[in-house]
Structures are given as C-alpha cells and as structure tokens.
PDB file with one MODEL, atoms N, CA, C and O in Angstrom:
MODEL        1
ATOM      1  N   MET A   1       0.824  -1.053   0.345  1.00  0.00           N
ATOM      2  CA  MET A   1       0.460  -0.237  -0.062  1.00  0.00           C
ATOM      3  C   MET A   1       1.237   1.174   0.120  1.00  0.00           C
ATOM      4  O   MET A   1       0.441   2.112   0.075  1.00  0.00           O
ATOM      5  N   GLU A   2       2.238   1.467   0.265  1.00  0.00           N
ATOM      6  CA  GLU A   2       2.932   2.502   0.756  1.00  0.00           C
ATOM      7  C   GLU A   2       2.923   3.177  -0.764  1.00  0.00           C
ATOM      8  O   GLU A   2       2.565   4.293  -1.140  1.00  0.00           O
ATOM      9  N   LYS A   3       3.438   2.098  -1.443  1.00  0.00           N
ATOM     10  CA  LYS A   3       3.729   2.475  -3.182  1.00  0.00           C
ATOM     11  C   LYS A   3       2.295   3.249  -3.647  1.00  0.00           C
ATOM     12  O   LYS A   3       2.500   4.283  -4.282  1.00  0.00           O
ATOM     13  N   GLN A   4       1.162   2.971  -3.469  1.00  0.00           N
ATOM     14  CA  GLN A   4      -0.077   4.190  -3.922  1.00  0.00           C
ATOM     15  C   GLN A   4       0.281   4.864  -3.053  1.00  0.00           C
ATOM     16  O   GLN A   4       0.849   5.774  -3.655  1.00  0.00           O
ATOM     17  N   ASP A   5       0.409   5.223  -1.278  1.00  0.00           N
ATOM     18  CA  ASP A   5       0.750   5.815  -0.787  1.00  0.00           C
ATOM     19  C   ASP A   5       1.876   7.382  -2.053  1.00  0.00           C
ATOM     20  O   ASP A   5       1.582   8.523  -2.409  1.00  0.00           O
ATOM     21  N   ASP A   6       3.109   6.474  -2.280  1.00  0.00           N
ATOM     22  CA  ASP A   6       3.673   6.833  -2.835  1.00  0.00           C
ATOM     23  C   ASP A   6       3.217   8.152  -3.827  1.00  0.00           C
ATOM     24  O   ASP A   6       3.488   9.351  -3.894  1.00  0.00           O
ATOM     25  N   THR A   7       2.211   7.011  -4.672  1.00  0.00           N
ATOM     26  CA  THR A   7       2.014   7.953  -6.084  1.00  0.00           C
ATOM     27  C   THR A   7       1.524   8.886  -5.978  1.00  0.00           C
ATOM     28  O   THR A   7       1.863   9.777  -6.757  1.00  0.00           O
ATOM     29  N   GLU A   8       0.273   9.221  -4.768  1.00  0.00           N
ATOM     30  CA  GLU A   8      -0.822   9.693  -4.731  1.00  0.00           C
ATOM     31  C   GLU A   8       0.438  10.515  -4.401  1.00  0.00           C
ATOM     32  O   GLU A   8       1.238  10.783  -5.298  1.00  0.00           O
ATOM     33  N   GLU A   9       0.635  10.929  -3.106  1.00  0.00           N
ATOM     34  CA  GLU A   9       1.463  12.446  -3.034  1.00  0.00           C
ATOM     35  C   GLU A   9       2.755  12.573  -3.900  1.00  0.00           C
ATOM     36  O   GLU A   9       3.682  13.265  -3.480  1.00  0.00           O
ATOM     37  N   ALA A  10       2.843  11.930  -5.089  1.00  0.00           N
ATOM     38  CA  ALA A  10       3.793  12.635  -6.228  1.00  0.00           C
ATOM     39  C   ALA A  10       3.185  13.192  -7.033  1.00  0.00           C
ATOM     40  O   ALA A  10       3.753  14.047  -7.713  1.00  0.00           O
ATOM     41  N   MET A  11       1.570  12.838  -7.265  1.00  0.00           N
ATOM     42  CA  MET A  11       0.590  13.342  -7.774  1.00  0.00           C
ATOM     43  C   MET A  11       0.350  14.466  -7.622  1.00  0.00           C
ATOM     44  O   MET A  11       0.151  15.177  -8.608  1.00  0.00           O
ATOM     45  N   LYS A  12       0.300  14.922  -6.467  1.00  0.00           N
ATOM     46  CA  LYS A  12      -0.020  16.487  -5.953  1.00  0.00           C
ATOM     47  C   LYS A  12       0.945  17.318  -6.069  1.00  0.00           C
ATOM     48  O   LYS A  12       0.786  18.494  -6.397  1.00  0.00           O
ATOM     49  N   THR A  13       2.500  16.560  -5.700  1.00  0.00           N
ATOM     50  CA  THR A  13       3.646  18.010  -5.308  1.00  0.00           C
ATOM     51  C   THR A  13       4.432  17.474  -6.640  1.00  0.00           C
ATOM     52  O   THR A  13       5.537  18.016  -6.683  1.00  0.00           O
ATOM     53  N   ALA A  14       4.275  16.814  -7.456  1.00  0.00           N
ATOM     54  CA  ALA A  14       5.490  16.230  -8.492  1.00  0.00           C
ATOM     55  C   ALA A  14       5.878  17.627  -9.157  1.00  0.00           C
ATOM     56  O   ALA A  14       5.102  18.558  -9.372  1.00  0.00           O
ATOM     57  N   MET A  15       7.070  17.583  -9.400  1.00  0.00           N
ATOM     58  CA  MET A  15       7.939  18.907 -11.028  1.00  0.00           C
ATOM     59  C   MET A  15       8.261  18.569 -11.672  1.00  0.00           C
ATOM     60  O   MET A  15       9.452  18.296 -11.520  1.00  0.00           O
ATOM     61  N   SER A  16       7.757  18.268 -12.817  1.00  0.00           N
ATOM     62  CA  SER A  16       8.431  18.345 -14.510  1.00  0.00           C
ATOM     63  C   SER A  16      10.315  17.906 -14.034  1.00  0.00           C
ATOM     64  O   SER A  16      11.184  18.670 -13.611  1.00  0.00           O
ATOM     65  N   ILE A  17      10.369  16.864 -14.238  1.00  0.00           N
ATOM     66  CA  ILE A  17      12.054  16.173 -14.249  1.00  0.00           C
ATOM     67  C   ILE A  17      12.885  16.699 -15.610  1.00  0.00           C
ATOM     68  O   ILE A  17      14.053  16.553 -15.971  1.00  0.00           O
ATOM     69  N   GLU A  18      11.716  17.387 -16.198  1.00  0.00           N
ATOM     70  CA  GLU A  18      13.727  18.331 -17.150  1.00  0.00           C
ATOM     71  C   GLU A  18      13.507  19.962 -16.240  1.00  0.00           C
ATOM     72  O   GLU A  18      13.825  20.925 -16.938  1.00  0.00           O
ATOM     73  N   SER A  19      13.198  20.182 -15.346  1.00  0.00           N
ATOM     74  CA  SER A  19      13.525  20.581 -14.046  1.00  0.00           C
ATOM     75  C   SER A  19      14.183  20.322 -13.237  1.00  0.00           C
ATOM     76  O   SER A  19      14.314  21.098 -12.291  1.00  0.00           O
ATOM     77  N   MET A  20      14.695  19.410 -13.281  1.00  0.00           N
ATOM     78  CA  MET A  20      15.421  18.901 -12.169  1.00  0.00           C
ATOM     79  C   MET A  20      16.754  19.075 -11.836  1.00  0.00           C
ATOM     80  O   MET A  20      17.573  18.841 -12.725  1.00  0.00           O
ATOM     81  N   PRO A  21      17.373  19.636 -10.146  1.00  0.00           N
ATOM     82  CA  PRO A  21      19.082  20.392 -10.295  1.00  0.00           C
ATOM     83  C   PRO A  21      18.860  19.325 -10.911  1.00  0.00           C
ATOM     84  O   PRO A  21      17.943  18.559 -11.207  1.00  0.00           O
ATOM     85  N   ALA A  22      20.813  19.594 -11.124  1.00  0.00           N
ATOM     86  CA  ALA A  22      22.159  17.632 -11.394  1.00  0.00           C
ATOM     87  C   ALA A  22      22.132  17.576  -9.542  1.00  0.00           C
ATOM     88  O   ALA A  22      21.968  16.502  -8.962  1.00  0.00           O
ATOM     89  N   GLU A  23      22.311  18.828  -8.823  1.00  0.00           N
ATOM     90  CA  GLU A  23      22.343  18.553  -7.037  1.00  0.00           C
ATOM     91  C   GLU A  23      21.383  17.440  -6.799  1.00  0.00           C
ATOM     92  O   GLU A  23      21.582  17.117  -5.628  1.00  0.00           O
ATOM     93  N   ALA A  24      20.652  16.850  -7.186  1.00  0.00           N
ATOM     94  CA  ALA A  24      19.155  16.049  -6.482  1.00  0.00           C
ATOM     95  C   ALA A  24      19.693  14.794  -6.896  1.00  0.00           C
ATOM     96  O   ALA A  24      19.207  13.818  -6.324  1.00  0.00           O
ATOM     97  N   GLY A  25      20.832  14.514  -7.998  1.00  0.00           N
ATOM     98  CA  GLY A  25      21.496  12.894  -8.008  1.00  0.00           C
ATOM     99  C   GLY A  25      19.908  12.104  -8.496  1.00  0.00           C
ATOM    100  O   GLY A  25      18.866  12.706  -8.758  1.00  0.00           O
ATOM    101  N   PRO A  26      20.091  10.862  -8.511  1.00  0.00           N
ATOM    102  CA  PRO A  26      19.262   9.875  -9.343  1.00  0.00           C
ATOM    103  C   PRO A  26      18.262   9.890  -8.386  1.00  0.00           C
ATOM    104  O   PRO A  26      18.163   9.917  -7.160  1.00  0.00           O
ATOM    105  N   ALA A  27      17.281   9.853  -9.745  1.00  0.00           N
ATOM    106  CA  ALA A  27      15.759   9.973  -8.918  1.00  0.00           C
ATOM    107  C   ALA A  27      15.305   8.589  -9.204  1.00  0.00           C
ATOM    108  O   ALA A  27      15.229   8.153 -10.352  1.00  0.00           O
ATOM    109  N   GLU A  28      15.030   7.965  -8.234  1.00  0.00           N
ATOM    110  CA  GLU A  28      13.909   6.640  -8.671  1.00  0.00           C
ATOM    111  C   GLU A  28      12.492   6.587  -9.229  1.00  0.00           C
ATOM    112  O   GLU A  28      11.719   7.517  -9.005  1.00  0.00           O
ATOM    113  N   TYR A  29      12.278   5.965  -9.652  1.00  0.00           N
ATOM    114  CA  TYR A  29      10.929   5.136 -10.373  1.00  0.00           C
ATOM    115  C   TYR A  29      10.496   4.760  -8.925  1.00  0.00           C
ATOM    116  O   TYR A  29      11.091   4.401  -7.909  1.00  0.00           O
ATOM    117  N   ILE A  30       8.997   5.034  -9.324  1.00  0.00           N
ATOM    118  CA  ILE A  30       8.334   4.747  -7.859  1.00  0.00           C
ATOM    119  C   ILE A  30       6.977   4.702  -8.661  1.00  0.00           C
ATOM    120  O   ILE A  30       6.005   4.715  -7.906  1.00  0.00           O
ATOM    121  N   GLY A  31       6.711   4.659  -9.814  1.00  0.00           N
ATOM    122  CA  GLY A  31       5.352   4.003 -10.667  1.00  0.00           C
ATOM    123  C   GLY A  31       5.035   5.175 -11.545  1.00  0.00           C
ATOM    124  O   GLY A  31       5.735   6.050 -12.054  1.00  0.00           O
ATOM    125  N   LYS A  32       3.446   4.848 -11.560  1.00  0.00           N
ATOM    126  CA  LYS A  32       2.859   5.469 -13.433  1.00  0.00           C
ATOM    127  C   LYS A  32       1.651   6.308 -12.667  1.00  0.00           C
ATOM    128  O   LYS A  32       1.545   6.164 -11.449  1.00  0.00           O
ATOM    129  N   GLU A  33       0.808   7.121 -13.326  1.00  0.00           N
ATOM    130  CA  GLU A  33      -0.413   7.241 -13.016  1.00  0.00           C
ATOM    131  C   GLU A  33      -1.257   7.804 -14.675  1.00  0.00           C
ATOM    132  O   GLU A  33      -0.572   8.407 -15.501  1.00  0.00           O
ATOM    133  N   ARG A  34      -2.589   7.537 -14.923  1.00  0.00           N
ATOM    134  CA  ARG A  34      -2.756   8.045 -16.454  1.00  0.00           C
ATOM    135  C   ARG A  34      -3.708   8.773 -15.737  1.00  0.00           C
ATOM    136  O   ARG A  34      -4.166   8.467 -14.636  1.00  0.00           O
ATOM    137  N   SER A  35      -4.119  10.227 -16.743  1.00  0.00           N
ATOM    138  CA  SER A  35      -5.246  11.028 -16.179  1.00  0.00           C
ATOM    139  C   SER A  35      -4.903  11.484 -18.297  1.00  0.00           C
ATOM    140  O   SER A  35      -4.083  12.158 -18.921  1.00  0.00           O
ATOM    141  N   GLY A  36      -6.157  10.576 -18.653  1.00  0.00           N
ATOM    142  CA  GLY A  36      -6.689  10.985 -20.066  1.00  0.00           C
ATOM    143  C   GLY A  36      -5.226  10.144 -20.955  1.00  0.00           C
ATOM    144  O   GLY A  36      -4.635   9.082 -20.762  1.00  0.00           O
ATOM    145  N   ASP A  37      -5.129  10.892 -21.629  1.00  0.00           N
ATOM    146  CA  ASP A  37      -4.417  10.755 -22.505  1.00  0.00           C
ATOM    147  C   ASP A  37      -2.890  10.063 -22.407  1.00  0.00           C
ATOM    148  O   ASP A  37      -2.206   9.330 -23.121  1.00  0.00           O
ATOM    149  N   ARG A  38      -2.752  10.760 -21.032  1.00  0.00           N
ATOM    150  CA  ARG A  38      -1.264  11.121 -21.003  1.00  0.00           C
ATOM    151  C   ARG A  38      -1.093  10.294 -20.039  1.00  0.00           C
ATOM    152  O   ARG A  38      -2.111   9.772 -19.584  1.00  0.00           O
ATOM    153  N   THR A  39       0.411   9.887 -19.367  1.00  0.00           N
ATOM    154  CA  THR A  39       1.109   8.682 -18.567  1.00  0.00           C
ATOM    155  C   THR A  39       2.133   9.576 -18.038  1.00  0.00           C
ATOM    156  O   THR A  39       3.107   9.984 -18.671  1.00  0.00           O
ATOM    157  N   TYR A  40       1.819   9.867 -16.752  1.00  0.00           N
ATOM    158  CA  TYR A  40       2.572  10.510 -15.632  1.00  0.00           C
ATOM    159  C   TYR A  40       3.760   9.075 -15.636  1.00  0.00           C
ATOM    160  O   TYR A  40       3.343   7.954 -15.930  1.00  0.00           O
ATOM    161  N   LEU A  41       4.873   9.255 -15.363  1.00  0.00           N
ATOM    162  CA  LEU A  41       6.469   7.886 -14.879  1.00  0.00           C
ATOM    163  C   LEU A  41       6.818   9.187 -13.640  1.00  0.00           C
ATOM    164  O   LEU A  41       7.422  10.218 -13.940  1.00  0.00           O
ATOM    165  N   LEU A  42       6.462   8.976 -12.668  1.00  0.00           N
ATOM    166  CA  LEU A  42       6.791   9.253 -11.232  1.00  0.00           C
ATOM    167  C   LEU A  42       8.194   8.644 -10.997  1.00  0.00           C
ATOM    168  O   LEU A  42       8.433   7.510 -11.412  1.00  0.00           O
ATOM    169  N   TYR A  43       9.218   9.443 -10.278  1.00  0.00           N
ATOM    170  CA  TYR A  43      10.282   9.360  -9.671  1.00  0.00           C
ATOM    171  C   TYR A  43      10.533   9.798  -8.380  1.00  0.00           C
ATOM    172  O   TYR A  43       9.576  10.521  -8.101  1.00  0.00           O
ATOM    173  N   ARG A  44      11.284   9.758  -7.455  1.00  0.00           N
ATOM    174  CA  ARG A  44      11.200  10.273  -5.910  1.00  0.00           C
ATOM    175  C   ARG A  44      13.181  10.426  -6.069  1.00  0.00           C
ATOM    176  O   ARG A  44      13.941   9.524  -6.420  1.00  0.00           O
ATOM    177  N   ASP A  45      13.617  12.097  -5.611  1.00  0.00           N
ATOM    178  CA  ASP A  45      15.020  12.093  -5.911  1.00  0.00           C
ATOM    179  C   ASP A  45      15.558  11.708  -4.340  1.00  0.00           C
ATOM    180  O   ASP A  45      14.643  11.884  -3.535  1.00  0.00           O
ATOM    181  N   LYS A  46      16.860  11.210  -3.684  1.00  0.00           N
ATOM    182  CA  LYS A  46      17.165  11.194  -2.809  1.00  0.00           C
ATOM    183  C   LYS A  46      16.936  12.593  -1.639  1.00  0.00           C
ATOM    184  O   LYS A  46      17.063  12.216  -0.474  1.00  0.00           O
ATOM    185  N   GLN A  47      16.736  13.569  -1.737  1.00  0.00           N
ATOM    186  CA  GLN A  47      16.103  14.324  -0.898  1.00  0.00           C
ATOM    187  C   GLN A  47      14.946  14.165  -0.961  1.00  0.00           C
ATOM    188  O   GLN A  47      14.421  15.237  -0.663  1.00  0.00           O
ATOM    189  N   GLY A  48      14.065  13.279  -1.227  1.00  0.00           N
ATOM    190  CA  GLY A  48      12.577  13.142  -0.936  1.00  0.00           C
ATOM    191  C   GLY A  48      11.790  13.565  -1.882  1.00  0.00           C
ATOM    192  O   GLY A  48      10.596  13.299  -1.749  1.00  0.00           O
ATOM    193  N   MET A  49      12.169  14.227  -2.922  1.00  0.00           N
ATOM    194  CA  MET A  49      11.144  15.262  -3.561  1.00  0.00           C
ATOM    195  C   MET A  49      10.840  14.530  -5.149  1.00  0.00           C
ATOM    196  O   MET A  49      11.688  14.033  -5.889  1.00  0.00           O
ATOM    197  N   TYR A  50       9.625  14.625  -5.344  1.00  0.00           N
ATOM    198  CA  TYR A  50       8.803  13.920  -6.400  1.00  0.00           C
ATOM    199  C   TYR A  50       9.045  14.623  -7.239  1.00  0.00           C
ATOM    200  O   TYR A  50       9.259  15.813  -7.012  1.00  0.00           O
ATOM    201  N   TRP A  51       9.098  13.926  -8.882  1.00  0.00           N
ATOM    202  CA  TRP A  51       9.452  14.652 -10.066  1.00  0.00           C
ATOM    203  C   TRP A  51       8.181  13.753 -11.240  1.00  0.00           C
ATOM    204  O   TRP A  51       7.797  12.709 -10.713  1.00  0.00           O
ATOM    205  N   TYR A  52       7.552  14.007 -12.622  1.00  0.00           N
ATOM    206  CA  TYR A  52       7.652  13.815 -12.876  1.00  0.00           C
ATOM    207  C   TYR A  52       7.983  13.413 -14.511  1.00  0.00           C
ATOM    208  O   TYR A  52       8.867  14.166 -14.919  1.00  0.00           O
ATOM    209  N   LYS A  53       7.669  12.740 -15.246  1.00  0.00           N
ATOM    210  CA  LYS A  53       8.151  12.715 -17.341  1.00  0.00           C
ATOM    211  C   LYS A  53       6.675  12.527 -17.233  1.00  0.00           C
ATOM    212  O   LYS A  53       6.092  12.243 -16.186  1.00  0.00           O
ATOM    213  N   THR A  54       5.986  12.751 -18.669  1.00  0.00           N
ATOM    214  CA  THR A  54       4.974  12.555 -19.278  1.00  0.00           C
ATOM    215  C   THR A  54       5.420  11.889 -21.050  1.00  0.00           C
ATOM    216  O   THR A  54       6.184  12.010 -22.009  1.00  0.00           O
ATOM    217  N   VAL A  55       4.268  11.164 -20.497  1.00  0.00           N
ATOM    218  CA  VAL A  55       4.542  10.324 -22.162  1.00  0.00           C
ATOM    219  C   VAL A  55       3.563   9.790 -22.534  1.00  0.00           C
ATOM    220  O   VAL A  55       2.785   9.512 -21.622  1.00  0.00           O
ATOM    221  N   PHE A  56       3.229   9.493 -23.606  1.00  0.00           N
ATOM    222  CA  PHE A  56       1.937   9.750 -24.120  1.00  0.00           C
ATOM    223  C   PHE A  56       1.799   7.959 -25.242  1.00  0.00           C
ATOM    224  O   PHE A  56       2.681   7.825 -26.090  1.00  0.00           O
ATOM    225  N   LYS A  57       0.600   6.669 -25.110  1.00  0.00           N
ATOM    226  CA  LYS A  57       1.251   5.719 -25.408  1.00  0.00           C
ATOM    227  C   LYS A  57       0.347   5.843 -26.940  1.00  0.00           C
ATOM    228  O   LYS A  57      -0.817   6.210 -27.096  1.00  0.00           O
ATOM    229  N   THR A  58       1.465   5.344 -28.086  1.00  0.00           N
ATOM    230  CA  THR A  58       0.626   5.303 -29.468  1.00  0.00           C
ATOM    231  C   THR A  58       0.533   4.061 -29.984  1.00  0.00           C
ATOM    232  O   THR A  58      -0.032   3.413 -29.103  1.00  0.00           O
ATOM    233  N   MET A  59       0.801   3.215 -31.072  1.00  0.00           N
ATOM    234  CA  MET A  59       0.549   2.481 -31.866  1.00  0.00           C
ATOM    235  C   MET A  59       2.550   2.006 -31.329  1.00  0.00           C
ATOM    236  O   MET A  59       2.896   1.274 -30.403  1.00  0.00           O
ATOM    237  N   ALA A  60       3.294   2.631 -32.157  1.00  0.00           N
ATOM    238  CA  ALA A  60       4.115   2.882 -31.743  1.00  0.00           C
ATOM    239  C   ALA A  60       5.261   2.270 -30.647  1.00  0.00           C
ATOM    240  O   ALA A  60       6.339   1.727 -30.888  1.00  0.00           O
ATOM    241  N   GLY A  61       4.748   2.504 -29.636  1.00  0.00           N
ATOM    242  CA  GLY A  61       4.418   2.448 -28.035  1.00  0.00           C
ATOM    243  C   GLY A  61       4.765   3.980 -27.489  1.00  0.00           C
ATOM    244  O   GLY A  61       4.291   5.034 -27.915  1.00  0.00           O
ATOM    245  N   TYR A  62       5.497   3.840 -26.681  1.00  0.00           N
ATOM    246  CA  TYR A  62       5.496   5.275 -25.566  1.00  0.00           C
ATOM    247  C   TYR A  62       6.762   6.623 -26.040  1.00  0.00           C
ATOM    248  O   TYR A  62       7.988   6.538 -26.115  1.00  0.00           O
ATOM    249  N   ILE A  63       5.719   7.951 -26.323  1.00  0.00           N
ATOM    250  CA  ILE A  63       6.386   8.486 -26.951  1.00  0.00           C
ATOM    251  C   ILE A  63       6.373   9.801 -25.527  1.00  0.00           C
ATOM    252  O   ILE A  63       5.598   9.870 -24.572  1.00  0.00           O
ATOM    253  N   SER A  64       7.748  10.862 -25.956  1.00  0.00           N
ATOM    254  CA  SER A  64       8.142  12.011 -25.519  1.00  0.00           C
ATOM    255  C   SER A  64       6.210  12.952 -25.466  1.00  0.00           C
ATOM    256  O   SER A  64       5.178  12.763 -26.110  1.00  0.00           O
ATOM    257  N   GLU A  65       6.440  13.520 -24.811  1.00  0.00           N
ATOM    258  CA  GLU A  65       5.154  14.534 -25.046  1.00  0.00           C
ATOM    259  C   GLU A  65       6.312  15.961 -25.900  1.00  0.00           C
ATOM    260  O   GLU A  65       6.074  17.099 -26.305  1.00  0.00           O
ATOM    261  N   TYR A  66       6.844  15.591 -25.877  1.00  0.00           N
ATOM    262  CA  TYR A  66       7.741  16.622 -27.576  1.00  0.00           C
ATOM    263  C   TYR A  66       7.269  16.520 -29.046  1.00  0.00           C
ATOM    264  O   TYR A  66       6.937  17.292 -29.946  1.00  0.00           O
ATOM    265  N   GLU A  67       7.444  14.768 -28.786  1.00  0.00           N
ATOM    266  CA  GLU A  67       7.311  13.777 -29.819  1.00  0.00           C
ATOM    267  C   GLU A  67       5.868  13.853 -30.519  1.00  0.00           C
ATOM    268  O   GLU A  67       5.572  13.845 -31.714  1.00  0.00           O
ATOM    269  N   TYR A  68       5.005  13.935 -29.266  1.00  0.00           N
ATOM    270  CA  TYR A  68       3.617  14.044 -29.552  1.00  0.00           C
ATOM    271  C   TYR A  68       3.017  15.070 -30.364  1.00  0.00           C
ATOM    272  O   TYR A  68       2.304  15.217 -31.357  1.00  0.00           O
ATOM    273  N   ILE A  69       3.564  15.635 -29.584  1.00  0.00           N
ATOM    274  CA  ILE A  69       3.320  17.647 -30.141  1.00  0.00           C
ATOM    275  C   ILE A  69       4.166  17.696 -31.321  1.00  0.00           C
ATOM    276  O   ILE A  69       3.619  17.555 -32.414  1.00  0.00           O
ATOM    277  N   PHE A  70       5.307  17.859 -31.264  1.00  0.00           N
ATOM    278  CA  PHE A  70       5.522  18.009 -32.687  1.00  0.00           C
ATOM    279  C   PHE A  70       6.085  17.026 -33.568  1.00  0.00           C
ATOM    280  O   PHE A  70       6.330  17.349 -34.730  1.00  0.00           O
ATOM    281  N   GLY A  71       6.285  16.028 -33.213  1.00  0.00           N
ATOM    282  CA  GLY A  71       6.324  14.545 -33.980  1.00  0.00           C
ATOM    283  C   GLY A  71       8.108  14.288 -34.186  1.00  0.00           C
ATOM    284  O   GLY A  71       8.922  14.931 -33.523  1.00  0.00           O
ATOM    285  N   PRO A  72       8.316  13.749 -34.719  1.00  0.00           N
ATOM    286  CA  PRO A  72       9.862  12.751 -34.282  1.00  0.00           C
ATOM    287  C   PRO A  72      10.843  14.064 -34.426  1.00  0.00           C
ATOM    288  O   PRO A  72      10.786  15.023 -35.196  1.00  0.00           O
ATOM    289  N   LYS A  73      11.901  13.677 -33.225  1.00  0.00           N
ATOM    290  CA  LYS A  73      12.990  14.809 -33.494  1.00  0.00           C
ATOM    291  C   LYS A  73      13.884  14.525 -35.229  1.00  0.00           C
ATOM    292  O   LYS A  73      14.415  13.464 -35.556  1.00  0.00           O
ATOM    293  N   LYS A  74      13.818  15.800 -36.091  1.00  0.00           N
ATOM    294  CA  LYS A  74      15.059  15.004 -36.960  1.00  0.00           C
ATOM    295  C   LYS A  74      16.042  16.023 -36.733  1.00  0.00           C
ATOM    296  O   LYS A  74      16.151  17.191 -36.361  1.00  0.00           O
ATOM    297  N   ASN A  75      16.989  14.620 -37.299  1.00  0.00           N
ATOM    298  CA  ASN A  75      18.658  15.340 -37.092  1.00  0.00           C
ATOM    299  C   ASN A  75      18.894  16.799 -37.962  1.00  0.00           C
ATOM    300  O   ASN A  75      19.278  16.514 -39.097  1.00  0.00           O
ATOM    301  N   ARG A  76      18.787  18.114 -37.782  1.00  0.00           N
ATOM    302  CA  ARG A  76      19.641  18.934 -38.431  1.00  0.00           C
ATOM    303  C   ARG A  76      20.982  18.926 -38.892  1.00  0.00           C
ATOM    304  O   ARG A  76      21.564  18.175 -38.110  1.00  0.00           O
ATOM    305  N   ARG A  77      21.810  19.353 -39.743  1.00  0.00           N
ATOM    306  CA  ARG A  77      23.000  19.990 -40.390  1.00  0.00           C
ATOM    307  C   ARG A  77      22.840  21.078 -40.421  1.00  0.00           C
ATOM    308  O   ARG A  77      21.922  21.804 -40.802  1.00  0.00           O
ATOM    309  N   ARG A  78      24.342  21.307 -39.745  1.00  0.00           N
ATOM    310  CA  ARG A  78      24.345  22.797 -39.147  1.00  0.00           C
ATOM    311  C   ARG A  78      25.517  23.386 -40.394  1.00  0.00           C
ATOM    312  O   ARG A  78      26.508  22.672 -40.548  1.00  0.00           O
ATOM    313  N   ARG A  79      25.424  24.468 -41.134  1.00  0.00           N
ATOM    314  CA  ARG A  79      26.383  24.679 -41.808  1.00  0.00           C
ATOM    315  C   ARG A  79      26.958  25.395 -41.650  1.00  0.00           C
ATOM    316  O   ARG A  79      27.937  25.572 -42.375  1.00  0.00           O
TER     317      ARG A  79
ENDMDL
END
C-alpha cells in the first residue's frame, strides 16, 4: 500500500523532471499514473522530492510529450 501512497503524494507535489537540478542526484522510479491520454512516470530523488515525466502511448509504444506535439525529432545539419 505504501507505493500507492507514494504515487498519490507524487501526483500532488511533483515537478517536471526537466527542471530537476543536477544536485538532486539520481531519481528512483516509483510508479505511473494515467490521466486521459497522458501517462505520468513518477520518480523520487534522494532528497525526497517528487518528479514526473509525461509520455503518451501510441501504436509505436510510449513517446515523449515533445514528440507527441511536434513529431519525431529530426537530425539537422548545421552549415
């Protein structure tokens, strides 16, 4: 039951993992929650702060929110 409590607390207080500072250290995966077509992957760092990453499930599997909105990243050459 503790994992469920962790995910409930994480959904209330989590911040985007993209804004996680380097000094937070590695984050431990604690679970996932679905909300509509979004899936939130939830993490907890060594300081006890909660973080999330948003992904979307497609026919090809899970993709990032960026790819869902803008399409696959393209390798661009600089000249």
